[in-house]
CHARMM-style PDB file with segment names, atoms N, HN, CA, C and O in Angstrom:
ATOM      1  N   MET     1      23.072  30.597  10.148  1.00  0.00      PROA
ATOM      2  CA  MET     1      23.081  29.737   9.019  1.00  0.00      PROA
ATOM      3  C   MET     1      22.561  28.109   9.218  1.00  0.00      PROA
ATOM      4  O   MET     1      21.522  27.578   8.827  1.00  0.00      PROA
ATOM      5  N   PRO     2      23.549  27.624   9.875  1.00  0.00      PROA
ATOM      6  CA  PRO     2      23.370  25.801   9.974  1.00  0.00      PROA
ATOM      7  C   PRO     2      21.933  25.743  10.379  1.00  0.00      PROA
ATOM      8  O   PRO     2      21.284  24.970   9.673  1.00  0.00      PROA
ATOM      9  N   LYS     3      21.402  26.215  11.117  1.00  0.00      PROA
ATOM     10  HN  LYS     3      21.929  26.842  11.690  1.00  0.00      PROA
ATOM     11  CA  LYS     3      19.830  26.004  11.434  1.00  0.00      PROA
ATOM     12  C   LYS     3      19.260  26.001   9.969  1.00  0.00      PROA
ATOM     13  O   LYS     3      19.228  24.983   9.279  1.00  0.00      PROA
ATOM     14  N   VAL     4      18.878  27.055   9.616  1.00  0.00      PROA
ATOM     15  HN  VAL     4      18.904  27.883  10.176  1.00  0.00      PROA
ATOM     16  CA  VAL     4      18.363  27.250   8.443  1.00  0.00      PROA
ATOM     17  C   VAL     4      18.801  25.868   7.343  1.00  0.00      PROA
ATOM     18  O   VAL     4      17.998  25.291   6.611  1.00  0.00      PROA
ATOM     19  N   LEU     5      19.815  25.650   7.431  1.00  0.00      PROA
ATOM     20  HN  LEU     5      20.468  26.119   8.026  1.00  0.00      PROA
ATOM     21  CA  LEU     5      20.378  24.492   6.218  1.00  0.00      PROA
ATOM     22  C   LEU     5      19.604  23.427   6.894  1.00  0.00      PROA
ATOM     23  O   LEU     5      18.926  22.785   6.091  1.00  0.00      PROA
ATOM     24  N   CYS     6      19.463  22.920   8.516  1.00  0.00      PROA
ATOM     25  HN  CYS     6      20.013  23.441   9.168  1.00  0.00      PROA
ATOM     26  CA  CYS     6      19.085  21.555   8.925  1.00  0.00      PROA
ATOM     27  C   CYS     6      17.328  21.577   8.300  1.00  0.00      PROA
ATOM     28  O   CYS     6      16.697  20.676   7.746  1.00  0.00      PROA
ATOM     29  N   ILE     7      16.966  22.806   8.616  1.00  0.00      PROA
ATOM     30  HN  ILE     7      17.478  23.537   9.066  1.00  0.00      PROA
ATOM     31  CA  ILE     7      15.400  22.730   7.997  1.00  0.00      PROA
ATOM     32  C   ILE     7      14.962  22.532   6.589  1.00  0.00      PROA
ATOM     33  O   ILE     7      14.068  21.875   6.057  1.00  0.00      PROA
ATOM     34  N   ILE     8      16.064  23.465   6.098  1.00  0.00      PROA
ATOM     35  HN  ILE     8      16.790  23.998   6.531  1.00  0.00      PROA
ATOM     36  CA  ILE     8      16.051  23.423   4.715  1.00  0.00      PROA
ATOM     37  C   ILE     8      16.374  21.427   4.112  1.00  0.00      PROA
ATOM     38  O   ILE     8      15.551  20.859   3.395  1.00  0.00      PROA
ATOM     39  N   SER     9      17.356  20.898   4.488  1.00  0.00      PROA
ATOM     40  HN  SER     9      18.025  21.359   5.071  1.00  0.00      PROA
ATOM     41  CA  SER     9      17.419  19.531   4.279  1.00  0.00      PROA
ATOM     42  C   SER     9      16.157  18.870   4.761  1.00  0.00      PROA
ATOM     43  O   SER     9      15.620  18.217   3.867  1.00  0.00      PROA
ATOM     44  N   LEU    10      15.455  18.848   6.048  1.00  0.00      PROA
ATOM     45  HN  LEU    10      15.891  19.378   6.774  1.00  0.00      PROA
ATOM     46  CA  LEU    10      14.058  18.074   6.464  1.00  0.00      PROA
ATOM     47  C   LEU    10      12.497  18.709   5.402  1.00  0.00      PROA
ATOM     48  O   LEU    10      11.521  17.991   5.186  1.00  0.00      PROA
ATOM     49  N   VAL    11      12.614  19.921   4.976  1.00  0.00      PROA
ATOM     50  HN  VAL    11      13.407  20.505   5.152  1.00  0.00      PROA
ATOM     51  CA  VAL    11      11.799  19.994   4.103  1.00  0.00      PROA
ATOM     52  C   VAL    11      11.751  19.164   2.829  1.00  0.00      PROA
ATOM     53  O   VAL    11      10.745  18.675   2.315  1.00  0.00      PROA
ATOM     54  N   ILE    12      13.213  19.074   2.340  1.00  0.00      PROA
ATOM     55  HN  ILE    12      14.030  19.470   2.758  1.00  0.00      PROA
ATOM     56  CA  ILE    12      13.529  18.479   0.924  1.00  0.00      PROA
ATOM     57  C   ILE    12      13.223  17.079   1.117  1.00  0.00      PROA
ATOM     58  O   ILE    12      12.426  16.491   0.386  1.00  0.00      PROA
ATOM     59  N   SER    13      13.938  16.429   2.249  1.00  0.00      PROA
ATOM     60  HN  SER    13      14.586  16.907   2.842  1.00  0.00      PROA
ATOM     61  CA  SER    13      14.057  15.306   2.456  1.00  0.00      PROA
ATOM     62  C   SER    13      12.493  14.568   2.598  1.00  0.00      PROA
ATOM     63  O   SER    13      12.372  13.379   2.302  1.00  0.00      PROA
ATOM     64  N   ALA    14      11.107  15.519   3.157  1.00  0.00      PROA
ATOM     65  HN  ALA    14      11.205  16.485   3.397  1.00  0.00      PROA
ATOM     66  CA  ALA    14      10.300  15.445   3.302  1.00  0.00      PROA
ATOM     67  C   ALA    14       9.474  15.509   2.203  1.00  0.00      PROA
ATOM     68  O   ALA    14       8.394  14.920   2.238  1.00  0.00      PROA
ATOM     69  N   LEU    15       9.795  16.098   1.287  1.00  0.00      PROA
ATOM     70  HN  LEU    15      10.672  16.577   1.258  1.00  0.00      PROA
ATOM     71  CA  LEU    15       9.094  16.000  -0.132  1.00  0.00      PROA
ATOM     72  C   LEU    15       9.738  14.920  -1.246  1.00  0.00      PROA
ATOM     73  O   LEU    15       9.123  14.718  -2.294  1.00  0.00      PROA
ATOM     74  N   VAL    16      10.755  14.372  -1.023  1.00  0.00      PROA
ATOM     75  HN  VAL    16      11.254  14.536  -0.172  1.00  0.00      PROA
ATOM     76  CA  VAL    16      11.011  13.058  -1.544  1.00  0.00      PROA
ATOM     77  C   VAL    16      10.654  12.227  -1.222  1.00  0.00      PROA
ATOM     78  O   VAL    16      10.381  11.369  -2.062  1.00  0.00      PROA
ATOM     79  N   PHE    17      10.476  12.010  -0.092  1.00  0.00      PROA
ATOM     80  HN  PHE    17      10.698  12.706   0.590  1.00  0.00      PROA
ATOM     81  CA  PHE    17       9.656  10.740   0.971  1.00  0.00      PROA
ATOM     82  C   PHE    17       8.346  10.823  -0.013  1.00  0.00      PROA
ATOM     83  O   PHE    17       8.070  10.078  -0.953  1.00  0.00      PROA
ATOM     84  N   LEU    18       7.702  11.832   0.432  1.00  0.00      PROA
ATOM     85  HN  LEU    18       7.927  12.437   1.195  1.00  0.00      PROA
ATOM     86  CA  LEU    18       5.965  11.588  -0.007  1.00  0.00      PROA
ATOM     87  C   LEU    18       6.188  11.682  -1.724  1.00  0.00      PROA
ATOM     88  O   LEU    18       5.451  10.949  -2.384  1.00  0.00      PROA
ATOM     89  N   LEU    19       6.908  12.318  -2.270  1.00  0.00      PROA
ATOM     90  HN  LEU    19       7.507  12.914  -1.734  1.00  0.00      PROA
ATOM     91  CA  LEU    19       7.023  12.004  -3.607  1.00  0.00      PROA
ATOM     92  C   LEU    19       6.964  10.315  -4.055  1.00  0.00      PROA
ATOM     93  O   LEU    19       6.027   9.888  -4.728  1.00  0.00      PROA
ATOM     94  N   PHE    20       7.795   9.667  -3.710  1.00  0.00      PROA
ATOM     95  HN  PHE    20       8.556  10.014  -3.163  1.00  0.00      PROA
ATOM     96  CA  PHE    20       8.066   8.190  -3.947  1.00  0.00      PROA
ATOM     97  C   PHE    20       7.121   7.356  -3.390  1.00  0.00      PROA
ATOM     98  O   PHE    20       6.859   6.269  -3.905  1.00  0.00      PROA
ATOM     99  N   LEU    21       6.502   7.816  -2.238  1.00  0.00      PROA
ATOM    100  HN  LEU    21       6.715   8.699  -1.820  1.00  0.00      PROA
ATOM    101  CA  LEU    21       5.384   7.043  -1.278  1.00  0.00      PROA
ATOM    102  C   LEU    21       3.976   7.622  -2.047  1.00  0.00      PROA
ATOM    103  O   LEU    21       2.951   6.964  -1.868  1.00  0.00      PROA
ATOM    104  N   ILE    22       3.923   8.619  -2.743  1.00  0.00      PROA
ATOM    105  HN  ILE    22       4.756   9.153  -2.888  1.00  0.00      PROA
ATOM    106  CA  ILE    22       2.874   8.621  -3.722  1.00  0.00      PROA
ATOM    107  C   ILE    22       2.667   8.114  -5.080  1.00  0.00      PROA
ATOM    108  O   ILE    22       1.611   7.935  -5.688  1.00  0.00      PROA
ATOM    109  N   ASP    23       4.071   7.887  -5.492  1.00  0.00      PROA
ATOM    110  HN  ASP    23       4.928   8.033  -4.998  1.00  0.00      PROA
ATOM    111  CA  ASP    23       4.329   7.338  -6.231  1.00  0.00      PROA
ATOM    112  C   ASP    23       3.966   5.701  -5.976  1.00  0.00      PROA
ATOM    113  O   ASP    23       3.140   5.091  -6.655  1.00  0.00      PROA
ATOM    114  N   MET    24       4.603   5.217  -5.065  1.00  0.00      PROA
ATOM    115  HN  MET    24       5.274   5.712  -4.513  1.00  0.00      PROA
ATOM    116  CA  MET    24       4.419   3.892  -5.276  1.00  0.00      PROA
ATOM    117  C   MET    24       2.712   3.241  -4.854  1.00  0.00      PROA
ATOM    118  O   MET    24       2.151   2.170  -5.086  1.00  0.00      PROA
ATOM    119  N   ILE    25       2.348   4.368  -4.217  1.00  0.00      PROA
ATOM    120  HN  ILE    25       2.804   5.238  -4.028  1.00  0.00      PROA
ATOM    121  CA  ILE    25       0.629   4.025  -3.933  1.00  0.00      PROA
ATOM    122  C   ILE    25      -0.109   4.443  -5.015  1.00  0.00      PROA
ATOM    123  O   ILE    25      -1.001   3.664  -5.351  1.00  0.00      PROA
ATOM    124  N   ALA    26       0.039   5.684  -5.804  1.00  0.00      PROA
ATOM    125  HN  ALA    26       0.764   6.316  -5.531  1.00  0.00      PROA
ATOM    126  CA  ALA    26      -0.990   5.799  -6.579  1.00  0.00      PROA
ATOM    127  C   ALA    26      -0.837   5.952  -8.023  1.00  0.00      PROA
ATOM    128  O   ALA    26      -1.669   6.270  -8.874  1.00  0.00      PROA
ATOM    129  N   GLN    27       0.583   5.615  -8.134  1.00  0.00      PROA
ATOM    130  HN  GLN    27       1.258   5.357  -7.443  1.00  0.00      PROA
ATOM    131  CA  GLN    27       1.674   5.630  -9.460  1.00  0.00      PROA
ATOM    132  C   GLN    27       1.387   6.934 -10.124  1.00  0.00      PROA
ATOM    133  O   GLN    27       1.237   6.932 -11.345  1.00  0.00      PROA
ATOM    134  N   ILE    28       1.300   8.004  -9.478  1.00  0.00      PROA
ATOM    135  HN  ILE    28       1.422   8.006  -8.486  1.00  0.00      PROA
ATOM    136  CA  ILE    28       0.993   9.765 -10.297  1.00  0.00      PROA
ATOM    137  C   ILE    28       2.225   9.921 -10.879  1.00  0.00      PROA
ATOM    138  O   ILE    28       2.289   9.424 -12.004  1.00  0.00      PROA
ATOM    139  N   PRO    29       3.286  10.482 -10.454  1.00  0.00      PROA
ATOM    140  CA  PRO    29       4.727  11.093 -10.970  1.00  0.00      PROA
ATOM    141  C   PRO    29       5.339  10.436 -11.836  1.00  0.00      PROA
ATOM    142  O   PRO    29       5.666  11.077 -12.834  1.00  0.00      PROA
ATOM    143  N   PHE    30       5.668   9.142 -11.793  1.00  0.00      PROA
ATOM    144  HN  PHE    30       5.402   8.621 -10.982  1.00  0.00      PROA
ATOM    145  CA  PHE    30       6.543   8.310 -12.353  1.00  0.00      PROA
ATOM    146  C   PHE    30       6.218   7.401 -12.996  1.00  0.00      PROA
ATOM    147  O   PHE    30       7.048   6.989 -13.806  1.00  0.00      PROA
ATOM    148  N   GLY    31       4.897   6.717 -12.910  1.00  0.00      PROA
ATOM    149  HN  GLY    31       4.223   7.053 -12.252  1.00  0.00      PROA
ATOM    150  CA  GLY    31       4.084   6.022 -13.343  1.00  0.00      PROA
ATOM    151  C   GLY    31       4.344   4.513 -12.786  1.00  0.00      PROA
ATOM    152  O   GLY    31       4.269   3.509 -13.495  1.00  0.00      PROA
ATOM    153  N   GLY    32       4.654   4.519 -11.440  1.00  0.00      PROA
ATOM    154  HN  GLY    32       4.716   5.334 -10.864  1.00  0.00      PROA
ATOM    155  CA  GLY    32       4.363   3.285 -10.250  1.00  0.00      PROA
ATOM    156  C   GLY    32       5.897   2.915 -10.055  1.00  0.00      PROA
ATOM    157  O   GLY    32       6.835   3.527 -10.565  1.00  0.00      PROA
ATOM    158  N   ALA    33       5.984   1.815  -9.234  1.00  0.00      PROA
ATOM    159  HN  ALA    33       5.222   1.318  -8.820  1.00  0.00      PROA
ATOM    160  CA  ALA    33       7.108   1.351  -8.696  1.00  0.00      PROA
ATOM    161  C   ALA    33       7.608   0.495 -10.339  1.00  0.00      PROA
ATOM    162  O   ALA    33       8.823   0.382 -10.503  1.00  0.00      PROA
ATOM    163  N   GLY    34       6.935   0.094 -11.153  1.00  0.00      PROA
ATOM    164  HN  GLY    34       5.949   0.186 -11.020  1.00  0.00      PROA
ATOM    165  CA  GLY    34       7.606  -0.713 -12.549  1.00  0.00      PROA
ATOM    166  C   GLY    34       8.191   0.250 -13.486  1.00  0.00      PROA
ATOM    167  O   GLY    34       8.768  -0.410 -14.350  1.00  0.00      PROA
ATOM    168  N   ASN    35       8.254   0.912 -13.609  1.00  0.00      PROA
ATOM    169  HN  ASN    35       7.786   1.449 -12.907  1.00  0.00      PROA
ATOM    170  CA  ASN    35       8.941   2.042 -14.898  1.00  0.00      PROA
ATOM    171  C   ASN    35      10.178   2.633 -13.945  1.00  0.00      PROA
ATOM    172  O   ASN    35      11.071   2.959 -14.728  1.00  0.00      PROA
ATOM    173  N   THR    36      10.540   2.871 -12.742  1.00  0.00      PROA
ATOM    174  HN  THR    36       9.815   2.607 -12.106  1.00  0.00      PROA
ATOM    175  CA  THR    36      11.553   3.782 -12.285  1.00  0.00      PROA
ATOM    176  C   THR    36      12.189   2.679 -11.567  1.00  0.00      PROA
ATOM    177  O   THR    36      11.871   2.909 -10.401  1.00  0.00      PROA
ATOM    178  N   GLY    37      12.961   1.527 -11.574  1.00  0.00      PROA
ATOM    179  HN  GLY    37      13.220   1.340 -12.522  1.00  0.00      PROA
ATOM    180  CA  GLY    37      13.535   1.055 -10.809  1.00  0.00      PROA
ATOM    181  C   GLY    37      13.107   0.160 -10.160  1.00  0.00      PROA
ATOM    182  O   GLY    37      13.827  -0.505  -9.415  1.00  0.00      PROA
ATOM    183  N   GLY    38      11.684  -0.065 -10.328  1.00  0.00      PROA
ATOM    184  HN  GLY    38      11.099   0.476 -10.933  1.00  0.00      PROA
ATOM    185  CA  GLY    38      11.111  -1.010  -9.332  1.00  0.00      PROA
ATOM    186  C   GLY    38      10.758  -0.791  -7.695  1.00  0.00      PROA
ATOM    187  O   GLY    38      11.110   0.240  -7.121  1.00  0.00      PROA
ATOM    188  N   LEU    39      10.137  -1.702  -7.112  1.00  0.00      PROA
ATOM    189  HN  LEU    39       9.851  -2.539  -7.578  1.00  0.00      PROA
ATOM    190  CA  LEU    39       9.701  -1.362  -5.853  1.00  0.00      PROA
ATOM    191  C   LEU    39      10.845  -1.042  -4.596  1.00  0.00      PROA
ATOM    192  O   LEU    39      10.758  -0.350  -3.582  1.00  0.00      PROA
ATOM    193  N   LEU    40      12.015  -1.930  -5.194  1.00  0.00      PROA
ATOM    194  HN  LEU    40      12.086  -2.492  -6.018  1.00  0.00      PROA
ATOM    195  CA  LEU    40      13.381  -1.827  -4.253  1.00  0.00      PROA
ATOM    196  C   LEU    40      13.873  -0.593  -4.842  1.00  0.00      PROA
ATOM    197  O   LEU    40      14.317  -0.062  -3.824  1.00  0.00      PROA
ATOM    198  N   GLY    41      14.077   0.138  -5.678  1.00  0.00      PROA
ATOM    199  HN  GLY    41      13.717  -0.294  -6.505  1.00  0.00      PROA
ATOM    200  CA  GLY    41      14.440   1.622  -5.830  1.00  0.00      PROA
ATOM    201  C   GLY    41      13.995   2.382  -4.915  1.00  0.00      PROA
ATOM    202  O   GLY    41      14.692   3.020  -4.126  1.00  0.00      PROA
ATOM    203  N   HSD    42      11.940   2.343  -5.002  1.00  0.00      PROA
ATOM    204  HN  HSD    42      11.375   1.824  -5.643  1.00  0.00      PROA
ATOM    205  CA  HSD    42      11.493   3.249  -4.317  1.00  0.00      PROA
ATOM    206  C   HSD    42      11.635   2.934  -3.354  1.00  0.00      PROA
ATOM    207  O   HSD    42      12.047   3.933  -2.764  1.00  0.00      PROA
ATOM    208  N   LEU    43      11.562   1.934  -2.509  1.00  0.00      PROA
ATOM    209  HN  LEU    43      11.228   1.123  -2.988  1.00  0.00      PROA
ATOM    210  CA  LEU    43      11.967   1.674  -0.872  1.00  0.00      PROA
ATOM    211  C   LEU    43      13.506   2.319  -0.834  1.00  0.00      PROA
ATOM    212  O   LEU    43      13.624   3.079   0.127  1.00  0.00      PROA
ATOM    213  N   GLY    44      14.632   2.210  -1.589  1.00  0.00      PROA
ATOM    214  HN  GLY    44      14.536   1.592  -2.370  1.00  0.00      PROA
ATOM    215  CA  GLY    44      15.915   2.450  -1.025  1.00  0.00      PROA
ATOM    216  C   GLY    44      15.365   4.274  -0.790  1.00  0.00      PROA
ATOM    217  O   GLY    44      15.478   4.900   0.263  1.00  0.00      PROA
ATOM    218  N   MET    45      14.840   4.748  -1.960  1.00  0.00      PROA
ATOM    219  HN  MET    45      14.748   4.239  -2.816  1.00  0.00      PROA
ATOM    220  CA  MET    45      14.451   6.341  -1.749  1.00  0.00      PROA
ATOM    221  C   MET    45      14.115   6.548  -0.554  1.00  0.00      PROA
ATOM    222  O   MET    45      14.609   7.309   0.278  1.00  0.00      PROA
ATOM    223  N   LEU    46      12.977   5.620  -0.463  1.00  0.00      PROA
ATOM    224  HN  LEU    46      12.576   5.001  -1.139  1.00  0.00      PROA
ATOM    225  CA  LEU    46      12.241   6.228   0.951  1.00  0.00      PROA
ATOM    226  C   LEU    46      13.129   6.188   2.304  1.00  0.00      PROA
ATOM    227  O   LEU    46      13.261   7.078   3.145  1.00  0.00      PROA
ATOM    228  N   PHE    47      13.583   5.160   2.275  1.00  0.00      PROA
ATOM    229  HN  PHE    47      13.476   4.437   1.592  1.00  0.00      PROA
ATOM    230  CA  PHE    47      14.942   4.828   3.494  1.00  0.00      PROA
ATOM    231  C   PHE    47      16.061   6.193   3.455  1.00  0.00      PROA
ATOM    232  O   PHE    47      16.237   6.846   4.483  1.00  0.00      PROA
ATOM    233  N   GLY    48      16.672   6.486   2.364  1.00  0.00      PROA
ATOM    234  HN  GLY    48      16.529   5.955   1.529  1.00  0.00      PROA
ATOM    235  CA  GLY    48      17.635   7.616   2.189  1.00  0.00      PROA
ATOM    236  C   GLY    48      17.096   9.006   2.745  1.00  0.00      PROA
ATOM    237  O   GLY    48      17.671   9.819   3.469  1.00  0.00      PROA
ATOM    238  N   ALA    49      15.699   9.040   2.137  1.00  0.00      PROA
ATOM    239  HN  ALA    49      15.233   8.380   1.548  1.00  0.00      PROA
ATOM    240  CA  ALA    49      15.244  10.241   2.385  1.00  0.00      PROA
ATOM    241  C   ALA    49      14.888  10.052   4.005  1.00  0.00      PROA
ATOM    242  O   ALA    49      15.316  10.907   4.780  1.00  0.00      PROA
ATOM    243  N   ALA    50      14.203   9.074   4.452  1.00  0.00      PROA
ATOM    244  HN  ALA    50      13.855   8.380   3.823  1.00  0.00      PROA
ATOM    245  CA  ALA    50      14.086   9.274   6.086  1.00  0.00      PROA
ATOM    246  C   ALA    50      15.372   9.186   7.033  1.00  0.00      PROA
ATOM    247  O   ALA    50      15.510   9.404   8.237  1.00  0.00      PROA
ATOM    248  N   VAL    51      16.126   8.844   6.184  1.00  0.00      PROA
ATOM    249  HN  VAL    51      16.014   8.666   5.206  1.00  0.00      PROA
ATOM    250  CA  VAL    51      17.713   8.854   7.141  1.00  0.00      PROA
ATOM    251  C   VAL    51      18.044  10.258   7.348  1.00  0.00      PROA
ATOM    252  O   VAL    51      18.149  10.745   8.473  1.00  0.00      PROA
ATOM    253  N   ILE    52      18.256  11.099   5.954  1.00  0.00      PROA
ATOM    254  HN  ILE    52      18.170  10.703   5.040  1.00  0.00      PROA
ATOM    255  CA  ILE    52      18.463  12.064   5.830  1.00  0.00      PROA
ATOM    256  C   ILE    52      17.410  13.173   6.685  1.00  0.00      PROA
ATOM    257  O   ILE    52      17.806  14.219   7.199  1.00  0.00      PROA
ATOM    258  N   GLY    53      16.427  12.831   6.697  1.00  0.00      PROA
ATOM    259  HN  GLY    53      16.105  11.981   6.280  1.00  0.00      PROA
ATOM    260  CA  GLY    53      15.269  13.681   7.743  1.00  0.00      PROA
ATOM    261  C   GLY    53      15.646  13.532   9.155  1.00  0.00      PROA
ATOM    262  O   GLY    53      15.631  14.459   9.965  1.00  0.00      PROA
ATOM    263  N   THR    54      15.974  12.354   9.404  1.00  0.00      PROA
ATOM    264  HN  THR    54      15.986  11.601   8.746  1.00  0.00      PROA
ATOM    265  CA  THR    54      16.315  11.537  11.106  1.00  0.00      PROA
ATOM    266  C   THR    54      17.754  12.346  11.108  1.00  0.00      PROA
ATOM    267  O   THR    54      18.223  12.410  12.244  1.00  0.00      PROA
ATOM    268  N   PHE    55      18.404  12.856  10.285  1.00  0.00      PROA
ATOM    269  HN  PHE    55      18.023  12.803   9.363  1.00  0.00      PROA
ATOM    270  CA  PHE    55      20.215  13.289  10.582  1.00  0.00      PROA
ATOM    271  C   PHE    55      19.984  14.879  10.836  1.00  0.00      PROA
ATOM    272  O   PHE    55      20.688  15.530  11.609  1.00  0.00      PROA
ATOM    273  N   SER    56      18.878  15.431  10.064  1.00  0.00      PROA
ATOM    274  HN  SER    56      18.306  14.903   9.437  1.00  0.00      PROA
ATOM    275  CA  SER    56      18.631  17.001  10.046  1.00  0.00      PROA
ATOM    276  C   SER    56      17.932  17.415  11.283  1.00  0.00      PROA
ATOM    277  O   SER    56      18.155  18.557  11.683  1.00  0.00      PROA
ATOM    278  N   VAL    57      17.056  16.601  12.002  1.00  0.00      PROA
ATOM    279  HN  VAL    57      16.875  15.673  11.677  1.00  0.00      PROA
ATOM    280  CA  VAL    57      16.089  16.666  13.305  1.00  0.00      PROA
ATOM    281  C   VAL    57      17.367  16.239  14.462  1.00  0.00      PROA
ATOM    282  O   VAL    57      17.479  16.907  15.490  1.00  0.00      PROA
ATOM    283  N   LEU    58      18.084  15.339  14.244  1.00  0.00      PROA
ATOM    284  HN  LEU    58      17.993  14.797  13.409  1.00  0.00      PROA
ATOM    285  CA  LEU    58      18.740  15.359  15.422  1.00  0.00      PROA
ATOM    286  C   LEU    58      20.311  16.374  15.608  1.00  0.00      PROA
ATOM    287  O   LEU    58      20.882  16.655  16.662  1.00  0.00      PROA
ATOM    288  N   THR    59      20.666  16.722  14.319  1.00  0.00      PROA
ATOM    289  HN  THR    59      20.203  16.494  13.463  1.00  0.00      PROA
ATOM    290  CA  THR    59      21.338  17.858  14.253  1.00  0.00      PROA
ATOM    291  C   THR    59      20.861  19.026  14.496  1.00  0.00      PROA
ATOM    292  O   THR    59      21.635  19.755  15.116  1.00  0.00      PROA
ATOM    293  N   TYR    60      19.710  19.529  14.188  1.00  0.00      PROA
ATOM    294  HN  TYR    60      19.081  18.937  13.684  1.00  0.00      PROA
ATOM    295  CA  TYR    60      19.161  20.783  14.476  1.00  0.00      PROA
ATOM    296  C   TYR    60      19.647  21.499  15.676  1.00  0.00      PROA
ATOM    297  O   TYR    60      20.163  22.616  15.697  1.00  0.00      PROA
ATOM    298  N   PRO    61      19.337  20.450  16.996  1.00  0.00      PROA
ATOM    299  CA  PRO    61      19.387  21.100  18.081  1.00  0.00      PROA
ATOM    300  C   PRO    61      21.133  21.508  18.622  1.00  0.00      PROA
ATOM    301  O   PRO    61      21.365  22.247  19.578  1.00  0.00      PROA
ATOM    302  N   GLU    62      22.080  20.920  17.870  1.00  0.00      PROA
ATOM    303  HN  GLU    62      21.891  20.319  17.093  1.00  0.00      PROA
ATOM    304  CA  GLU    62      23.561  20.820  18.316  1.00  0.00      PROA
ATOM    305  C   GLU    62      23.649  21.937  17.480  1.00  0.00      PROA
ATOM    306  O   GLU    62      24.846  21.847  17.207  1.00  0.00      PROA
ATOM    307  N   CYS    63      23.175  23.138  16.742  1.00  0.00      PROA
ATOM    308  HN  CYS    63      22.203  23.212  16.964  1.00  0.00      PROA
ATOM    309  CA  CYS    63      23.541  24.131  15.588  1.00  0.00      PROA
ATOM    310  C   CYS    63      23.134  25.615  16.405  1.00  0.00      PROA
ATOM    311  O   CYS    63      21.982  26.029  16.539  1.00  0.00      PROA
ATOM    312  N   ARG    64      24.142  26.166  16.813  1.00  0.00      PROA
ATOM    313  HN  ARG    64      25.078  25.830  16.704  1.00  0.00      PROA
ATOM    314  CA  ARG    64      23.729  27.512  17.617  1.00  0.00      PROA
ATOM    315  C   ARG    64      23.048  28.630  16.322  1.00  0.00      PROA
ATOM    316  OT1 ARG    64      22.641  29.751  16.626  1.00  0.00      PROA
TER     317      ARG     64
END
């Protein structure tokens, strides 16, 4: 079960990362960086998703 949770958190963090990256570049889901907290908010979400994804990758080998 812990391995499944690591995989699920990796998939969710990858989706969040892609969602905010696409919003920064193409301004599709939320209307760009101007409408949803600015560029700093988008960069914070990208950083947070990358950190959670990194933690799930590093935790995966330690799970039984």
